[in-house]
N, C-alpha and C positions, 0 to 999 in steps of 0.2 A: 452418781459421782462418786467417790472418795473422798474421806478427808481431806487427803491436801489438796484435790482438785475443786474441794469450797472453800477451806483457809485460801489456796492461790486466784478463785473468784472472787472472790471476799477483798483480796487484798488490790487488785487490779479496778474494780469498780469502784474503792478508796482513792485508789489515787488516779484516775478519769475524774472523779468528784471532786480533785483537788486542783485539777487543769495539768498533771504532771503529764504527760504523752514519752512512747517513746522509752521507755524503763516496763522492763518482761520480769516480772516477782521470782523468786531463785528460791525453793523453800530447800530448807537443810536439817540432819536432824543435829541437838548441840550434843557437843562430848558427854556432857554430866545431862542426867536425865535430872538432876536438881534445879535446873537452865531451862527444863520445858520441854516437849515433844516435837514441837516445827520451829524453826530461828528462821529470817529471813534478815539480809542487810539491804534490804528494796528500798531504806530511806539514807543510807550511806551513797546506794550510788545517783541518787537521784539528789540526791542534796544540793550538786554545783546547778545543778538547768535550774533547779527551781531555787537556785538563791537561797537558799535556807540553812540553819545550822542543823549536821544531819541529826544530834538527839530531839528539836523543835519540831524537826518534820517528823522525825518517827512518830512524839506523840500526835501529832494531827492525824495522818495514818490509821489508830490504834483507836484513837476517837470516829474517826469515819466508817469504819470497817465493821461496827457495831456488833452486833451476835452473829455467833455463828453456831451452827448446829452442830454440835458435838463437841465444842472449844467452851471450854468453861471458865476463862481468863485469858486474858494478852496483856504485858506488859514490854516496856520499855528497858534496856538494858545496855551496859555500860553505853559507849559513845553515838546508840541510834541503830543497838538494834534493835527487834520484835522477836519477843518468845510466844508458844502459844501452847494452854495446856489443854490436852484435852481434859474432858467428863468423866467420871466415874461409871454414867450408866450406856458411853460409848465406848469403853473400855470392855467394860463387862462383857458387853452386845460383840464384840471383837472375838472374845475368849470362846461364847455360847458357839458363834457362827463358825471358829473356824475345828471344833469339837467334832461341828453336825458335818462337816465338808469332806474330813478325813483325808483318803487319798488324793482327792483332788484342790487339796488347800495351796495354793499359793500358784496353778495354771493359770498360764496364758494366754493371749490371743494377736504377741506382736508379731510374731511370721504368722500367723495364719496364712495360708495359699503360699508358701514358699516350700521351695524343694531346693536342701542342702546338701550337699555331699562331703561328707569331712574323712577326708584319709589322714591315717595315723598307724601306727607301732610296727609295718613294713620292716619285717626280719627278713632277711633275705637265708633260702634255704642251702644247704651246704655250711652253714657258720650257727654259732652257735645265738641265741635270743637272748642279748645283752641286758644291761642295764639304762642302755637308752632308747633301746624296745618298752622296757616296761614303763620310762617313765612318760614317751611318745602314748603307747597305749593309756595310760591315767590320766593324761590330759585329753589327749582326740575324745574320748569316751567321755569324758566329764563335758564338757565344750557340745558332743553331740547331744549328749543327754538334756542341758539346757536349751539347747536351742529347740527337743523334744518338747519341752515344759512351756516353752515361747509358743506352741501349735504350728511348730516348720514340721515337714515331712522331711526324715532327715532317712541318708542313703549312709552308711558306713561303708566306706574302701579301708582296701589294704595293700599293698605295694609292695610286691617282693620280687628283687635281682634273683634271674635263676637263670644267669647269663650274665658272660664276661669274666675276668680275671680272678676272685674269688673261688668262683665253682672250679676252671681248672686248676687254682690251689691244690684245691680240692681232692679232684680226681687225680690229678696225678701224686696226691700221699697216697693215697689208695691205689692206686698202683703199685704204689715202691713200698707199699708194708702188705699189699694182700688181706685188706682191710675189705669187710664182709662191712657194703652200702647201706645194708640196711639196720644199722647200726648208731644210731643216734651219738652214743660216747664216741663211737670210731669215727665218724666222720668229725667229731669235732676234731678228733685227735690229727687226723689225713689233713684239717685246714691249716691247724698251727705247726704242723710239719712241714707244707708246704709253702706256707706262707715265707716259714723258715730262713728253706732252702732259698726260694726266689729271690731273698737278700742277699746271700752268703754265698752262693755254688752258680758261677754264670753255666756253666752248663744243664743246671735244674733250672737255670730264669728262661733258657733259649730251650725247652722240652716244653716247659706252660706254655708259655706261647704261642708255639707250635700248637699244643693242648685246645689253646682258646681258638685258635684261627679254625681247628676242625670240630667242638661244638658247635661254633656258629655256622659250621656249613654240616652241620647234624649226622658226620662220620660214623656209621653203624660200630663201628670197634667200639666204641664210647658209650654209646648209646643206653646200652644196659645197666652201665657205672652210674650214669647220668640219670635213667628214669628212674633206679633206685632210690637212691641218692636224695632226689626231687621229692619221693613219695613219701619216706620215711622223716625226710624234717617236717613237710604241711603236714602230715599226720600226728606228728607229735607238737606243734603249733597250736593243732585246734584245741589238744589237752588246755593248754596256754590259756587262753582263750576263755576259755570255759572257766578255768578259776577266777580270772580276771573278770569275769560276769559282759562280755563283750561277744558279739555273732555279729558276722560281717554279711555284707549283701554280696558287697560285688570284691571279687579276686584279680586284681592284674599284673602283669607278670614284664618283666623286660623282654624277653623273647617275644610277647605278644605288641609290646607297642613300640620297640627298637625300628622294626622295619616302618611305622607310620609315621615317627621322628626323621627317619633317614628322604621321605619326600616333603614333608613340611622342612625342611632345612636345604633340598636342594631348588623346592619353588621359592626359596626365599633366596636364594645365590641366586636366580636369573633374577630378581628382585632387587639386585646390592642391598640388602638387606647382610648377608652375609660373604666374607670374601674368601679365595684361597691363599695359603699362606704356606710355603712351603712342601704341597702335597695333601695340605690339611684343609681342610674349611673351619673358620674363626668368625666367632661375633666380636666387631673389635668397639671394647664394651665404653671405651674410652672417649666417643662420642656421645654422652652422656654421664661422665664423673666415673663412669664404672673401671673398669681391666678386660681386656681380651679373654676369650674364653673358646677352646677346642670344641666344639661340636663335631667333627669328622677326624679319624686319625689320617695319620699317611697310610694306614694300612686298612685305611676304609671302611673302621668297623665305629658305630655310634659310641660317641660317650655319653654320656650316665644324663648333659644336658641337651641329647637333642634325645635321648630315650624318655624326658620330663616332657617337651614338647609334644614328642606321639603319646605321652599318656594322659595330656587334659585335654590335645582335641578327643582322644578317644573317651573319653569321660565323658563331654558335652555330647557325642553325635550318640553312646549310651543312655542318657537320662536327661531331660528337658531341664538344667538346674537353674537356677538364682544364682546359687553363688557355690564355690566349689572351696574347702577351707581344708587345707597341706601341714599338717604337724609335724615337727623335724624337729631334732636338735639347733640349739643356735650358733654351731661350728658349721650349719651348711646356709647359714645366713647369707653369706659370699654370692655365696653359687645361685639362688633365689633369686639375689637381684641384678645379675644377670641376664638369668633366664627369663625370670618375667618382662627384662626389658627386650628382650628377641622377641618377647614373645606378643607382645603388644604392637610388634612391626610383622609379623607373620597371621597368627591371629590375634587381631586388639578385641573382637566380640570373648575369646577366652579369658584371655588377659583381665579383663574388666571385671570379671566375679571372680576372679581366682585372689584366693587371702591367703597370706602364708606367715603361720605361727610356731614360735620355736622357744624352747623351754632351754632351762639349762642343763649342767651337767653335775653328776652327784658324784659327791668322794663320802667313805667309809670314815669316821671318827677311828676306825684303823688302820686306816693308812688310803694315798692314792687310787685306782683301781684302772686297769692297762685295757688299751683297745683289741690287739692282736697278738700276743705274747701268752705262752703258755699259765700266766699267774693271773688271767682275768677272772674278774668277781664277774657270771653270769646272775640278768636277771631269773633265772630260772631258781641258779644258788640261794640266791639270797631271800626269795619266799621261799625254798624249802627251811633255811635256816631260821626265818622269821616265825614258821609251821610250830618247828621244834622246841623255840625257846618260848611261846605260847603255851604248849602244850604242858613244858614245866611249868610256866605260870597257873596257871590251872588244873595242877596236878593233885590237888585237893580240894575241888567240886565237884560236887555229885553233878555229870552232864550226861550218865550216860552213855548211848550209844550215837551222841550229836556231838559225843566231843570236838571228833578230828575234823567234820564238817564246820564248829566253830573256832576251833585253830585256823581253820585255812580262810575264813569268813577272821576272825582278828588278824593274821600273819597281812592279807591282803590290807584292809582298813589300815594297819600301823604305816604301811609304806605305800600307799596312793597318798595321805592326809599329810605325807610328808613332803612329798609334790607338789600337791595342790596347796599350801597354809601361806606358801610363799608368790612374789609375782613368779608368772610365768619363764619370763627369761634369766631371771636366777640362779645363781647355783647353789646346790645343796650339802649341807653336811650333812649324813645322816648319821641318826646317833638308835642304834640296834635295840637298847635299854630306856633312852629316853623314848622314843617311840610306840613301846610297847605297854607305856604305863596308865592305869588305868584310875589316876590320878588327876592328870594334870593336860597340857596340850597336845592332845596323839587322836589320834584315828578309834584306838579301843576308848577312852576316855569319854567319846562321844554315844559309843555302842555301849557302854555299860549304863550310864542315862537312862540313854529308851529303855534300857532292858528294866532297869530301876524307876523309872517311869510305867512300866506294861503289868511290874509284879503289885505297883499299887493298887491299879486298876482291875485285875485281880483279885488284891483284897476289897476293890469296896464290890465288888459283883459278888464275891461269898457272905458279905453284909446286906445286900440289893440294896447300896444305895444307888440310886441313879445319877447322872451328870445334870445338872439346873444349874440358870442361871439368875432363877428368882430370888436366892438372896447371896448375894455377894456383899462381903463383908465393906464396912463401908473405907478403910483405905485401900489404897491398891497397891501391890505388891511392882517393883521395876519389870519383871516378868511377863507382867498381862501388859507392861505397857512396848516391851519389845516384842510380844508375838505380831502384831500387826505387820509389819515390817519386814517379813517376809516374800511377799511378791515384789519390794521395789531392790531390794536385795538378789534374788533370781533374775528381775533384770539388768542391772547394775553389772551384774557376774557378764551375763549372756552378750550384752550390748558390748564389752568392753575386754573380750574373750577371756575373764580372770576370774573364777572359779577360787580364786582365795579370799572374796567376797565372799563366798557361802562360809567358809571354812573357820574364820572369824565371829560371821554371825551364830553360827551354830555354836562356837565354844563360849561365846558372851554366856549363849540362855543356857547352857547347861552347866556352867557357872552359877547363875542364877539361880534353874533351876535344882541345882544341889543345895544350895546357901536355903532358900528356901525350907526345902524337904527335912532340913537336918533341926530346922527352928519350929514348923510346924505339925500339927496333929492332923494329916489329911482326912484319912477314913476314919472316921469318928461319928457312927450313928445318934448320938446324941446330941450333936454339936449341928444344928442350922445351916450354919455356913458348910455344912464337908460336902454336899453336894455342889456347891460351885469349886470349894475345892477340887470335887476329881473331875469336874468339865475342863479344870484349869490346867493340872494334869491329862487330863486324854488333848487338850487342844498344843501342852508343848511335845507329847509323842507323836502327833501326826507331821508335825513341823521338821521333829529331831527326826524322824523316819523320811520323811518326803525330800529333805537337807542331801540326807548322808546316799538318796539314792539317787539325787543331784553329781555327790562325789564318785558315784560306780562303785559305794560302801554298802555292804551288806547291813544290816538292821536285827541280830538274830534276836530270838524269845528271852534266848535265859543267856550266860553266859558264867 
């Protein structure tokens, strides 16, 4: 039984002994460590039913709690809060345990036996890998890792739009400009050209709409352009996935799931779930407080809504899933509310196991980013810009042939941390300079704290000092009192789909470690406490590395 469970059990026993039923003790960590390691407001919650003053009841509860293994003292604070302070021996033992557990530290089995699919990133061939894809990849990969860390069998999926109006615009642009469809840069230019013409030139619009129909019909004249562009796009995306640290198990494509979705909608039409309207097939979302959306157009082509139904049906046919989590931008919230409502009627078992998680939008401090025109800041260009800045920042450091790979790791860390450090649905103002700081609230700051700890451990090995918990100093550091909380943080982040709990925690322990490092001689062969300080450093390094992994951030050994 862990320490929180022991405290909760003791509180429950005390309440029962006092004749108080129906109140479940809830523990939290005080905002200030000076107020203890755990706190509960159970006396305030039970006071009314017990017909007692909350503070007086708290005193009775403390007296009834008695001695708890691992707890040094229990105090009443304020109007009736109860604070628990852990013993020096317990804290020291957790440090030694963490140092020994290493890369397995913090792993749990809350999702053991569960099979969960995470679908994220979802870039479209024939278009650029934009900021939204980068954000979806960052959030989706972190959520997937949190589930893996909690014992789940995770299946990573990527859904890509390889058919539809955007493809037609690009193919039209390639044909007009005689571009090479194997050239990624050319495909980007072709799409921008076609998208602009579609909005401003009625003749071009008609031609592009015609190409869209011909692509659905697999017109042999267009197929070579289509095949070359699709292949070039997908191969380029793989390079970006490798850089970002993602490897997908399944790739789904609109061209494959569209027909499946059409069959689902047609069946739903016969059941009265969908309705015909002016030659199209729609779902009247007003019946569930939403809005109407088209699922099959007048031209009898499937919309994104229908393809989504086909995708979700296909997911559960391919994998025996306990849950399917879809990560997109919050601009698709309205879309998914209607789709999930329709899905609940035509595919109820699938809908019951499907969750949509959305992220906000990103704005650079240098200005807002476009999504369709030629001035778009792509996800790839942002990574490249950050890599160049990282190389410049580390120009004076002797990193040898690792400099390029370290710059990649730092650049990706800078971006991912900024995406994950806030609540998932919030918009982000991205400051390239601040995000690369080695001295503040940033991904590189966490990486640098980790490398600092590794350098201390290397120095300890050179001095032949082995980590040990035998001679812990009498006074405890705040760092020691924070490390044991890591599994709780992981669980909370996983259950709430919010990695920002991990970023906040890692930033806090990095600050505590750096402050301790600045005021303490850690490696000293003449100091009997040095082996314990080495153990604490090792415990910190393991926690930081595991936490960075959960965020999808690499932990370089040198920076």
